[in-house]
PALOFI-398922 format. One record per residue (C-alpha): x, y, z; residue number from 1. Coordinates in nm, 2 decimals, padded with zeros to 4 digits, always signed. Example, Ala and Ser with C-alpha at 12.3 -4.5 7.8 and 13.67 -1.06 7.14 Angstrom:
<sites>
<site><xx>+01.23</xx><yy>-00.45</yy><zz>+00.78</zz><i>1</i></site>
<site><xx>+01.37</xx><yy>-00.11</yy><zz>+00.71</zz><i>2</i></site>
</sites>
This chain:
<sites>
<site><xx>-00.86</xx><yy>+01.16</yy><zz>-01.50</zz><i>1</i></site>
<site><xx>-00.50</xx><yy>+01.05</yy><zz>-01.41</zz><i>2</i></site>
<site><xx>-00.34</xx><yy>+01.18</yy><zz>-01.09</zz><i>3</i></site>
<site><xx>-00.01</xx><yy>+01.15</yy><zz>-00.93</zz><i>4</i></site>
<site><xx>+00.07</xx><yy>+00.82</yy><zz>-00.76</zz><i>5</i></site>
<site><xx>+00.22</xx><yy>+00.87</yy><zz>-00.42</zz><i>6</i></site>
<site><xx>+00.42</xx><yy>+00.65</yy><zz>-00.22</zz><i>7</i></site>
<site><xx>+00.29</xx><yy>+00.50</yy><zz>+00.10</zz><i>8</i></site>
<site><xx>+00.52</xx><yy>+00.69</yy><zz>+00.33</zz><i>9</i></site>
<site><xx>+00.40</xx><yy>+01.00</yy><zz>+00.17</zz><i>10</i></site>
<site><xx>+00.04</xx><yy>+00.93</yy><zz>+00.20</zz><i>11</i></site>
<site><xx>+00.09</xx><yy>+00.83</yy><zz>+00.56</zz><i>12</i></site>
<site><xx>+00.25</xx><yy>+01.16</yy><zz>+00.65</zz><i>13</i></site>
<site><xx>-00.04</xx><yy>+01.34</yy><zz>+00.46</zz><i>14</i></site>
<site><xx>-00.32</xx><yy>+01.17</yy><zz>+00.68</zz><i>15</i></site>
<site><xx>-00.13</xx><yy>+01.20</yy><zz>+00.99</zz><i>16</i></site>
<site><xx>-00.17</xx><yy>+00.85</yy><zz>+01.12</zz><i>17</i></site>
<site><xx>-00.06</xx><yy>+00.48</yy><zz>+01.07</zz><i>18</i></site>
<site><xx>-00.19</xx><yy>+00.30</yy><zz>+00.76</zz><i>19</i></site>
<site><xx>-00.25</xx><yy>-00.05</yy><zz>+00.65</zz><i>20</i></site>
<site><xx>-00.17</xx><yy>-00.15</yy><zz>+00.27</zz><i>21</i></site>
<site><xx>-00.12</xx><yy>-00.48</yy><zz>+00.08</zz><i>22</i></site>
<site><xx>+00.22</xx><yy>-00.51</yy><zz>-00.05</zz><i>23</i></site>
<site><xx>+00.19</xx><yy>-00.73</yy><zz>-00.39</zz><i>24</i></site>
<site><xx>+00.46</xx><yy>-00.96</yy><zz>-00.50</zz><i>25</i></site>
<site><xx>+00.61</xx><yy>-00.94</yy><zz>-00.84</zz><i>26</i></site>
<site><xx>+00.39</xx><yy>-01.13</yy><zz>-01.08</zz><i>27</i></site>
<site><xx>+00.51</xx><yy>-01.36</yy><zz>-01.37</zz><i>28</i></site>
<site><xx>+00.34</xx><yy>-01.13</yy><zz>-01.62</zz><i>29</i></site>
<site><xx>+00.17</xx><yy>-00.81</yy><zz>-01.62</zz><i>30</i></site>
<site><xx>-00.17</xx><yy>-00.99</yy><zz>-01.69</zz><i>31</i></site>
<site><xx>-00.14</xx><yy>-01.20</yy><zz>-01.35</zz><i>32</i></site>
<site><xx>-00.07</xx><yy>-00.85</yy><zz>-01.16</zz><i>33</i></site>
<site><xx>-00.37</xx><yy>-00.67</yy><zz>-01.33</zz><i>34</i></site>
<site><xx>-00.60</xx><yy>-00.97</yy><zz>-01.24</zz><i>35</i></site>
<site><xx>-00.48</xx><yy>-00.97</yy><zz>-00.88</zz><i>36</i></site>
<site><xx>-00.51</xx><yy>-00.57</yy><zz>-00.85</zz><i>37</i></site>
<site><xx>-00.86</xx><yy>-00.63</yy><zz>-00.99</zz><i>38</i></site>
<site><xx>-00.97</xx><yy>-00.89</yy><zz>-00.76</zz><i>39</i></site>
<site><xx>-00.83</xx><yy>-00.70</yy><zz>-00.45</zz><i>40</i></site>
<site><xx>-01.01</xx><yy>-00.35</yy><zz>-00.56</zz><i>41</i></site>
<site><xx>-01.34</xx><yy>-00.52</yy><zz>-00.63</zz><i>42</i></site>
<site><xx>-01.36</xx><yy>-00.69</yy><zz>-00.32</zz><i>43</i></site>
<site><xx>-01.25</xx><yy>-00.35</yy><zz>-00.14</zz><i>44</i></site>
<site><xx>-01.53</xx><yy>-00.17</yy><zz>-00.35</zz><i>45</i></site>
<site><xx>-01.81</xx><yy>-00.42</yy><zz>-00.27</zz><i>46</i></site>
<site><xx>-01.73</xx><yy>-00.39</yy><zz>+00.10</zz><i>47</i></site>
<site><xx>-01.71</xx><yy>+00.00</yy><zz>+00.08</zz><i>48</i></site>
<site><xx>-01.34</xx><yy>+00.00</yy><zz>+00.18</zz><i>49</i></site>
<site><xx>-01.15</xx><yy>+00.30</yy><zz>+00.01</zz><i>50</i></site>
<site><xx>-00.81</xx><yy>+00.23</yy><zz>-00.13</zz><i>51</i></site>
<site><xx>-00.55</xx><yy>+00.39</yy><zz>-00.33</zz><i>52</i></site>
<site><xx>-00.27</xx><yy>+00.24</yy><zz>-00.56</zz><i>53</i></site>
<site><xx>+00.06</xx><yy>+00.35</yy><zz>-00.39</zz><i>54</i></site>
<site><xx>+00.43</xx><yy>+00.30</yy><zz>-00.45</zz><i>55</i></site>
<site><xx>+00.59</xx><yy>+00.08</yy><zz>-00.17</zz><i>56</i></site>
<site><xx>+00.84</xx><yy>+00.21</yy><zz>+00.10</zz><i>57</i></site>
<site><xx>+01.17</xx><yy>+00.08</yy><zz>+00.20</zz><i>58</i></site>
<site><xx>+01.34</xx><yy>+00.28</yy><zz>+00.46</zz><i>59</i></site>
<site><xx>+01.71</xx><yy>+00.19</yy><zz>+00.37</zz><i>60</i></site>
<site><xx>+01.70</xx><yy>+00.18</yy><zz>+00.01</zz><i>61</i></site>
<site><xx>+01.51</xx><yy>+00.29</yy><zz>-00.30</zz><i>62</i></site>
<site><xx>+01.31</xx><yy>+00.06</yy><zz>-00.57</zz><i>63</i></site>
<site><xx>+01.22</xx><yy>+00.19</yy><zz>-00.89</zz><i>64</i></site>
<site><xx>+00.90</xx><yy>+00.06</yy><zz>-00.98</zz><i>65</i></site>
<site><xx>+00.73</xx><yy>+00.07</yy><zz>-01.33</zz><i>66</i></site>
<site><xx>+00.38</xx><yy>+00.05</yy><zz>-01.17</zz><i>67</i></site>
<site><xx>+00.27</xx><yy>+00.08</yy><zz>-00.80</zz><i>68</i></site>
<site><xx>+00.29</xx><yy>-00.25</yy><zz>-00.63</zz><i>69</i></site>
<site><xx>+00.08</xx><yy>-00.15</yy><zz>-00.31</zz><i>70</i></site>
<site><xx>-00.29</xx><yy>-00.09</yy><zz>-00.24</zz><i>71</i></site>
<site><xx>-00.35</xx><yy>+00.16</yy><zz>+00.07</zz><i>72</i></site>
<site><xx>-00.65</xx><yy>+00.06</yy><zz>+00.26</zz><i>73</i></site>
<site><xx>-00.84</xx><yy>+00.36</yy><zz>+00.36</zz><i>74</i></site>
<site><xx>-00.93</xx><yy>+00.24</yy><zz>+00.71</zz><i>75</i></site>
<site><xx>-00.80</xx><yy>+00.32</yy><zz>+01.07</zz><i>76</i></site>
<site><xx>-00.57</xx><yy>+00.00</yy><zz>+01.14</zz><i>77</i></site>
<site><xx>-00.80</xx><yy>-00.03</yy><zz>+01.48</zz><i>78</i></site>
<site><xx>-01.12</xx><yy>-00.01</yy><zz>+01.31</zz><i>79</i></site>
<site><xx>-01.38</xx><yy>-00.27</yy><zz>+01.25</zz><i>80</i></site>
<site><xx>-01.37</xx><yy>-00.20</yy><zz>+00.88</zz><i>81</i></site>
<site><xx>-01.00</xx><yy>-00.30</yy><zz>+00.89</zz><i>82</i></site>
<site><xx>-01.09</xx><yy>-00.61</yy><zz>+01.11</zz><i>83</i></site>
<site><xx>-01.29</xx><yy>-00.72</yy><zz>+00.80</zz><i>84</i></site>
<site><xx>-01.01</xx><yy>-00.64</yy><zz>+00.57</zz><i>85</i></site>
<site><xx>-00.78</xx><yy>-00.86</yy><zz>+00.78</zz><i>86</i></site>
<site><xx>-01.03</xx><yy>-01.15</yy><zz>+00.81</zz><i>87</i></site>
<site><xx>-01.06</xx><yy>-01.15</yy><zz>+00.41</zz><i>88</i></site>
<site><xx>-00.66</xx><yy>-01.14</yy><zz>+00.34</zz><i>89</i></site>
<site><xx>-00.50</xx><yy>-01.28</yy><zz>+00.66</zz><i>90</i></site>
<site><xx>-00.59</xx><yy>-01.60</yy><zz>+00.84</zz><i>91</i></site>
<site><xx>-00.62</xx><yy>-01.62</yy><zz>+01.22</zz><i>92</i></site>
<site><xx>-00.27</xx><yy>-01.76</yy><zz>+01.25</zz><i>93</i></site>
<site><xx>-00.13</xx><yy>-01.45</yy><zz>+01.06</zz><i>94</i></site>
<site><xx>-00.08</xx><yy>-01.63</yy><zz>+00.71</zz><i>95</i></site>
<site><xx>-00.15</xx><yy>-01.48</yy><zz>+00.39</zz><i>96</i></site>
<site><xx>-00.50</xx><yy>-01.59</yy><zz>+00.24</zz><i>97</i></site>
<site><xx>-00.42</xx><yy>-01.45</yy><zz>-00.12</zz><i>98</i></site>
<site><xx>-00.11</xx><yy>-01.56</yy><zz>-00.27</zz><i>99</i></site>
<site><xx>+00.12</xx><yy>-01.26</yy><zz>-00.33</zz><i>100</i></site>
<site><xx>-00.06</xx><yy>-01.00</yy><zz>-00.14</zz><i>101</i></site>
<site><xx>+00.07</xx><yy>-00.93</yy><zz>+00.22</zz><i>102</i></site>
<site><xx>-00.09</xx><yy>-00.70</yy><zz>+00.46</zz><i>103</i></site>
<site><xx>+00.13</xx><yy>-00.45</yy><zz>+00.61</zz><i>104</i></site>
<site><xx>+00.11</xx><yy>-00.14</yy><zz>+00.84</zz><i>105</i></site>
<site><xx>+00.34</xx><yy>+00.15</yy><zz>+00.80</zz><i>106</i></site>
<site><xx>+00.36</xx><yy>+00.36</yy><zz>+01.12</zz><i>107</i></site>
<site><xx>+00.34</xx><yy>+00.75</yy><zz>+01.13</zz><i>108</i></site>
<site><xx>+00.66</xx><yy>+00.77</yy><zz>+01.34</zz><i>109</i></site>
<site><xx>+00.85</xx><yy>+00.56</yy><zz>+01.07</zz><i>110</i></site>
<site><xx>+00.70</xx><yy>+00.77</yy><zz>+00.79</zz><i>111</i></site>
<site><xx>+00.80</xx><yy>+01.12</yy><zz>+00.97</zz><i>112</i></site>
<site><xx>+01.16</xx><yy>+00.97</yy><zz>+01.00</zz><i>113</i></site>
<site><xx>+01.18</xx><yy>+00.99</yy><zz>+00.63</zz><i>114</i></site>
<site><xx>+00.99</xx><yy>+01.32</yy><zz>+00.56</zz><i>115</i></site>
<site><xx>+01.30</xx><yy>+01.47</yy><zz>+00.35</zz><i>116</i></site>
<site><xx>+01.16</xx><yy>+01.24</yy><zz>+00.08</zz><i>117</i></site>
<site><xx>+00.87</xx><yy>+01.50</yy><zz>+00.04</zz><i>118</i></site>
<site><xx>+01.13</xx><yy>+01.76</yy><zz>-00.08</zz><i>119</i></site>
<site><xx>+01.07</xx><yy>+01.83</yy><zz>-00.43</zz><i>120</i></site>
<site><xx>+01.43</xx><yy>+01.80</yy><zz>-00.50</zz><i>121</i></site>
<site><xx>+01.49</xx><yy>+01.49</yy><zz>-00.32</zz><i>122</i></site>
<site><xx>+01.42</xx><yy>+01.23</yy><zz>-00.59</zz><i>123</i></site>
<site><xx>+01.61</xx><yy>+01.46</yy><zz>-00.86</zz><i>124</i></site>
<site><xx>+01.93</xx><yy>+01.37</yy><zz>-00.68</zz><i>125</i></site>
<site><xx>+01.88</xx><yy>+01.00</yy><zz>-00.73</zz><i>126</i></site>
<site><xx>+01.72</xx><yy>+00.98</yy><zz>-01.09</zz><i>127</i></site>
</sites>
């Protein structure tokens, strides 16, 4: 059953805490993006880490995406589960271990600064 895809800032406001997510770089073709998403979500599933596809967040501008280019990681950023995610996707010196997938964190305080985006009429003003 299909559901509505949220943006990462909307999700952060809904869960009420900071959240980690993978931002996926634009791929040369849709097949590459699909394979990358499948590889990431398969690893998360095998390691019992919840996830959700989400749209990216840009505090100072809007990007209209045809498909969600981020994957929310359903683990507290300070938890052991998140440590396992970090060790899989980021090297000890902070470099990305998977080309085109950068691990990010969006703070609740930043998401709350943009809560006007939850207004049902907000996006109608820009589309």
